[in-house]
GUVEXGU-387005 format. One line per 2 residues: number of its first residue (from 1); their letters; for each residue x negated, y, z negated of N, C-alpha, C. Coordinates in Angstrom, 2 decimals. Last residue first. Layout:
# GUVEXGU-387005
NUM	a	X,Y,Z,X,Y,Z,X,Y,Z  ...
//
This chain:
# GUVEXGU-387005
70	rd	-10.06,-3.36,-9.35,-11.19,-2.46,-9.57,-12.43,-3.19,-9.35  -7.94,-5.07,-9.21,-8.48,-4.55,-7.96,-9.59,-3.53,-8.16
68	vg	-7.30,-5.63,-11.86,-7.93,-6.66,-11.05,-8.56,-6.07,-9.80  -6.05,-3.33,-12.88,-7.28,-3.84,-13.49,-8.02,-4.82,-12.61
66	aa	-3.83,-2.95,-11.27,-4.78,-1.84,-11.44,-6.10,-2.33,-12.02  -2.52,-5.35,-11.65,-3.07,-5.04,-10.32,-4.09,-3.91,-10.41
64	lt	-1.68,-5.03,-14.30,-2.62,-6.10,-13.95,-3.29,-5.80,-12.61  0.12,-2.95,-13.95,-1.07,-2.74,-14.78,-2.12,-3.79,-14.49
62	mv	2.01,-4.24,-12.37,1.31,-3.06,-11.84,0.04,-2.79,-12.64  2.95,-6.19,-14.13,2.27,-6.60,-12.90,1.46,-5.44,-12.32
60	ap	4.43,-4.97,-16.06,3.06,-5.35,-16.42,2.26,-5.78,-15.20  7.03,-4.72,-15.12,6.10,-3.60,-14.93,4.65,-3.91,-15.31
58	lg	8.26,-7.23,-16.01,7.77,-7.03,-14.66,6.83,-5.84,-14.47  7.49,-7.19,-19.50,8.14,-7.79,-18.34,7.45,-7.44,-17.04
56	vd	6.81,-6.65,-22.16,7.28,-5.57,-21.29,8.00,-6.12,-20.07  6.01,-8.01,-24.58,7.09,-8.51,-23.70,7.69,-7.42,-22.82
54	sd	3.77,-7.30,-25.93,5.00,-6.57,-26.26,6.19,-7.00,-25.42  1.84,-8.85,-24.76,2.12,-9.07,-26.18,3.43,-8.40,-26.59
52	lq	1.78,-7.69,-22.25,2.23,-9.08,-22.40,2.62,-9.38,-23.84  0.73,-5.20,-22.95,2.09,-5.28,-22.42,2.63,-6.70,-22.51
50	af	-1.83,-5.99,-23.70,-0.96,-5.37,-24.70,0.49,-5.40,-24.24  -2.76,-6.86,-21.25,-2.60,-7.84,-22.33,-1.75,-7.28,-23.47
48	fg	-2.75,-4.35,-19.91,-1.93,-5.47,-19.43,-1.70,-6.49,-20.54  -4.65,-2.88,-21.36,-3.26,-2.46,-21.35,-2.32,-3.57,-20.90
46	il	-6.91,-4.32,-20.65,-6.52,-4.25,-22.06,-5.06,-3.85,-22.17  -6.86,-3.74,-17.91,-6.72,-5.12,-18.36,-6.35,-5.19,-19.84
44	pa	-7.29,-0.96,-17.79,-5.99,-1.51,-17.41,-5.80,-2.96,-17.87  -10.02,-0.97,-18.96,-8.90,-0.22,-19.55,-7.54,-0.77,-19.10
42	aa	-11.71,-2.50,-17.25,-11.40,-2.95,-18.61,-10.17,-2.25,-19.19  -12.13,-1.13,-14.87,-11.36,-2.38,-14.84,-10.91,-2.79,-16.24
40	wl	-13.67,1.00,-15.65,-12.39,1.30,-15.02,-11.53,0.04,-14.91  -15.92,-0.44,-16.59,-15.11,0.35,-17.52,-13.74,0.66,-16.94
38	sw	-16.88,-1.60,-14.21,-16.43,-2.45,-15.32,-15.55,-1.68,-16.30  -17.56,0.71,-12.78,-16.59,-0.23,-12.22,-16.02,-1.11,-13.33
36	tv	-19.55,1.80,-14.37,-18.29,2.51,-14.25,-17.20,1.60,-13.69  -21.46,-0.32,-14.04,-21.01,0.12,-15.37,-19.67,0.83,-15.27
34	ln	-21.93,-0.62,-11.29,-21.31,-1.71,-12.03,-20.80,-1.28,-13.41  -21.24,1.40,-8.70,-21.95,1.44,-9.98,-21.24,0.44,-10.89
32	pr	-21.29,0.01,-5.37,-20.60,0.46,-6.58,-21.53,0.49,-7.78  -22.16,1.11,-2.34,-22.75,0.34,-3.44,-22.14,0.84,-4.75
30	vr	-21.25,0.77,1.11,-21.13,1.41,-0.20,-21.76,0.50,-1.25  -22.05,-0.75,3.26,-21.81,0.67,3.47,-21.69,1.45,2.17
28	gr	-22.31,-3.52,3.19,-23.43,-2.70,2.76,-23.25,-1.21,2.97  -20.29,-5.23,3.61,-21.01,-4.76,4.80,-22.18,-3.86,4.46
26	ti	-19.31,-5.53,1.05,-19.96,-6.68,1.69,-20.72,-6.28,2.95  -18.21,-2.96,0.66,-19.31,-3.44,-0.20,-20.05,-4.57,0.49
24	af	-16.20,-2.91,2.55,-17.28,-1.93,2.66,-18.48,-2.35,1.80  -14.56,-4.93,1.51,-15.21,-5.11,2.81,-16.37,-4.14,3.00
22	ay	-13.76,-3.64,-0.85,-14.54,-4.88,-0.93,-15.25,-5.17,0.39  -12.24,-1.57,0.22,-13.46,-1.25,-0.53,-14.35,-2.47,-0.63
20	rv	-10.14,-3.06,1.27,-10.97,-2.25,2.16,-12.30,-1.88,1.50  -9.15,-4.09,-1.10,-9.69,-5.01,-0.10,-10.57,-4.24,0.88
18	sg	-8.20,-1.77,-2.34,-9.32,-2.51,-2.94,-9.95,-3.48,-1.96  -6.07,-1.06,-0.70,-7.22,-0.16,-0.85,-8.43,-0.87,-1.42
16	vl	-4.44,-3.29,-1.15,-4.93,-3.00,0.20,-6.15,-2.08,0.13  -3.82,-3.03,-3.86,-4.64,-4.15,-3.42,-5.22,-3.92,-2.03
14	gl	-2.14,-0.82,-3.83,-3.41,-0.76,-4.54,-4.36,-1.85,-4.10  -0.01,-1.95,-2.38,-0.73,-0.79,-1.85,-2.09,-0.63,-2.53
12	va	0.78,-3.99,-4.15,0.27,-4.33,-2.82,-0.51,-3.17,-2.23  1.70,-2.50,-6.33,0.57,-3.42,-6.50,-0.05,-3.78,-5.16
10	ga	3.88,-1.16,-5.19,2.73,-0.40,-5.69,1.50,-1.27,-5.86  5.49,-3.38,-4.66,5.05,-2.52,-3.56,3.84,-1.69,-3.98
8	fv	5.95,-4.33,-7.25,5.20,-5.16,-6.31,4.70,-4.34,-5.12  7.50,-2.33,-8.32,6.18,-2.57,-8.89,5.33,-3.37,-7.92
6	wh	9.96,-2.50,-7.34,9.06,-1.59,-6.64,7.63,-1.71,-7.17  11.46,-3.96,-9.10,10.74,-4.70,-8.07,9.84,-3.82,-7.21
4	pd	12.88,-2.22,-10.71,11.58,-2.72,-11.18,10.79,-3.50,-10.13  14.24,0.59,-9.07,14.31,-0.86,-9.25,12.94,-1.37,-9.69
2	lm	14.29,3.73,-10.81,13.87,2.85,-9.72,14.03,1.39,-10.08  17.11,5.49,-11.98,15.87,4.82,-12.26,15.55,3.87,-11.11
//
């Protein structure tokens, strides 16, 4: 089984892609659809809060990163 600290590596990789997308938005090269963007962000955030309630621990960071970087 993988070390749970690999969660941080996955979160950082996801964040890098989101930062690039954010720069493209600010430069006007892309225009996100706010409805789909909100829906794709809501699902992981609901999962993150459910993981917190269940005391999952460190793997919840990856779920949070998936919701925040949308």
